[in-house]
N, C-alpha and C positions, 0 to 999 in steps of 0.2 A: 697340856702342860709340857710334856716331853715326848720323846719318841718311845713308843712301846710296841714296836713291830712284832708281828707273829703271834700276838695274844689272841685267844679265842674271844668271840663276841661277848659283850657284857650281858650279865643276867643278874637278877636280884641276889642279895646276900642271903645266906641261910638264916633261919630263925634263931632265936636266942640260944636255945639249948644245943641245936645242931652246930651253930657257929662256935660255941664254947668248946665243944668236942673237937671241931676242926682245928681250932687254934692250938690245941695240944699236939697236933701232928705237923707234917711238913708244910712249908709255905705253899699257898694256892696262888697260881699266876692267872687270875681271871681279870680281864680288862674292866676298868671302871667306866661309868658313863662320861666322866670328864675327859677320858682318852679319845672320845669321839669328836668329830667336827660338826659344825652346823647347829650349835646351840642357840636357843632364843637368848638374845643379849640380856634381857631383864632377869631371866632365870639364872643365867650364868653369874650375873652380878650378885644376885641373892645367895647363890652357892658360895661365892668367895667371901661375902659378908659373914656367912656361917663359919667358913674356914678361919677368917680373921679373928672371930670371937673365940674359936677353939684355941688358936695360937696364943691369944692373950690370957685366957683362963687356964688352958691346959699346959702352958709353959713352953710352947714352941718358940716363941719370941725370946723368952727369958733365957733359954738354953744358949742361944747365939750371943746374947748380951753378956752372959757370964763367962763364956769361953773366949770371946774376942780379945779382951785386954791382954791375955798372955802372949798373943801374937803381935799385938800392936806395940808391945814393949820392945820388940826387935826392929822397929822402924824409926828412923830419926824423926823427932817431933817437928823439925823445922820444914820438912817437905811434905807435899800432899801424899796421902795414903791412896794407892790405887786398889780398888776392890772389884772383883767380878762375882756377880751372883747368878747362879745357874738355876733355871726353873723358878723364876721369881713370883709366879702367880700374880695376884693383884698388887703386889709390891709392899705389903705390910711390913715384912721383915727388912727389906732395904730401907724403908722409911725409918724404922726403929734404929737401924745401924747409923743412918745419917743423923738422927736426933742425938744419939750417943756421942758421935764425933763432934757435932756442933757444941754440945755441952762442954766437951773437953777442949774446945777451941782448936781442934786439929783440922787442917785443910784436907780435903779428900776429893777423889773422883770415883764415882761408883757406877759401874755398868751393870744394869739389871736386865736379864735376858730370859726369854722363853721361846719355845718352838712354835707355840700357837699364836697366830695373829689375833684370834678372838680374845685370848687371855691377855695379850699385850694391850688390846683396846680397853679392857677393864682396868688394867694397871695405869694406863695413860689418863683415863678419866679420874682415877683416884689421886694420882700424883700431881696432875696439872703440869706446871712448869717448875717443878721442885728443883732448886739450885743444887748442883753437885751430882744429880742422878740423871743418867741417860738410859733410855730403853732401846733394846735391839732384839730382833728375831735371831735366834741362834740355837743350833743343835748342841745339847750338852755333851753328847758323845763324840762330836767332831766339831770343835769350835772354829777351826781354821785360824786360830790366833798363834802368834809366834811363841816359842819357848820363853818362859819366865817373863811374860809381858805384864803381869799384875803382881802386886805385893801379896794380896790375899785372894783366895777363891773360896766362895761359900756355896753350899747347896743345902737347902732346908726343906724337909718334908716332901722330898722328890724321889729319893732313892728307891722307895718301895714300888714305884712305877716301873722299875727295871728288873728284868730277869737277872739271875746271878752273874752270868757272863757279861751282860751289859753293865751291871753295877760295877764290876771290876774295871771295865773299860772307862766308865765315868771317873772312878778314883784315879786311874792312871792319867786321864786327861787333865783332871784338876791339878795333880802333882806336876805335870809337864808345864802347865801355864803359869804356875805360881813362882814367885821369887822367895817368899818368906814362909808361907804355910797355907793350909787348908782347914776348913771346918765343915763337917758333914753332920747334919742334925735331922733325926727322923724319929718316927714312932717305933715301938717294939711290938712284936707279936706275942700275945699271951691270952689265956682264957679270960682272965679278969678284964684285960683291955678290951676284948671283944664285947663282953657283957656291958661294959661302960659305954662303948661306942654305940652299940645297938640301942641301949636305953636312951642315951642322949639324943640320938638321931630321931627318935620317935616322940620325945617329949619337947625338945627345944626348937624344932623347925618343922615346916611342912614342905620344904623345898625338895623336889623329886631327886635332884642330883645328890644333895647332902644325905638324904635318907638312904639312898642306895650305896653311896661311895664311902661314907664314914665307917660303917662296920666292915665293909669289904676291904678297905685299905688295911685294916688290922690283919686280916688273913694274908694279905700280900706283903706285909712287913717282915723284917728279919729279926731274929733274936740277937742279943749282944754277941753270943758265940759265933753265929753265922757272920755277923758284921766283922768280927776280928779275923775270921778266916778269909774273907774277901779282901780285907786290907793287906793281909800277908800275901795273898795271891797277886795283888797289885804292886807288891814290892815295898809297902809302907809298914814294915814290921814294927817300927818304933812309934807308930801312932798311938796316942793315948785315948782309950775308949772309956767313957763315963756314962752311967745311967742316972736318970733324973726322975723326980716324982711325976706321976700321971703318965707313965708308960712312954717315956722319952729316953733317947740315947744320943750321944754325940761322939764324934772322933775328931781329935785335933792332931794334925801332923805338921811338924816344923822341919823345914829344909835345913840340914846341918852343914851343907857344903859351903 
């Protein structure tokens, strides 16, 4: 999905009780299976189908749709909204954003990006020739795009793949590229969140990637306090951080210049 250089090789998540204890402590930076290359395409598609289901039921998509209107209000309605999505995965959240804008009859251009060609292939199969959305391979930490080249920059359920110093770089890059604002949407680390992810991964799916990565991603996630500290380190002191049901959090930052 993204660049996660320097991480130790992936291994299985702890059991339920060990993981609950671990989630009370510092963040664990252990690579997920999804961070590897060379996945079986069918297994990868099934994994992203599970992720899409979690986004719908667990609120990952809903968080973006709730926070987006505050930034859209700052963009003239008569011109197309330009949006960059970093770490798009299979594209379920870009599709949801496009659906929202279409319902509002707002013109838009949405560039959905991911570092992995394998993941982009899954997104391309899902989207087909969806009007208004373009797919591109791109490193979220170094996009190579000009300053302020998009109105909005989004990043959903991706930040936990980055170590703290990389996450700060990601936030700075998002702020550099946006004209109006950014939204970062991710899961939070907590003992109850680990228990829920561990149980759901064993009850709801038999996909190897999902069963490994769903609970492990909780241990890699940040707390709201850690999230706020990284935003301050990135120079985004005035970002608004909100928490949401089912172990979600979001940051919205608006450029005031």
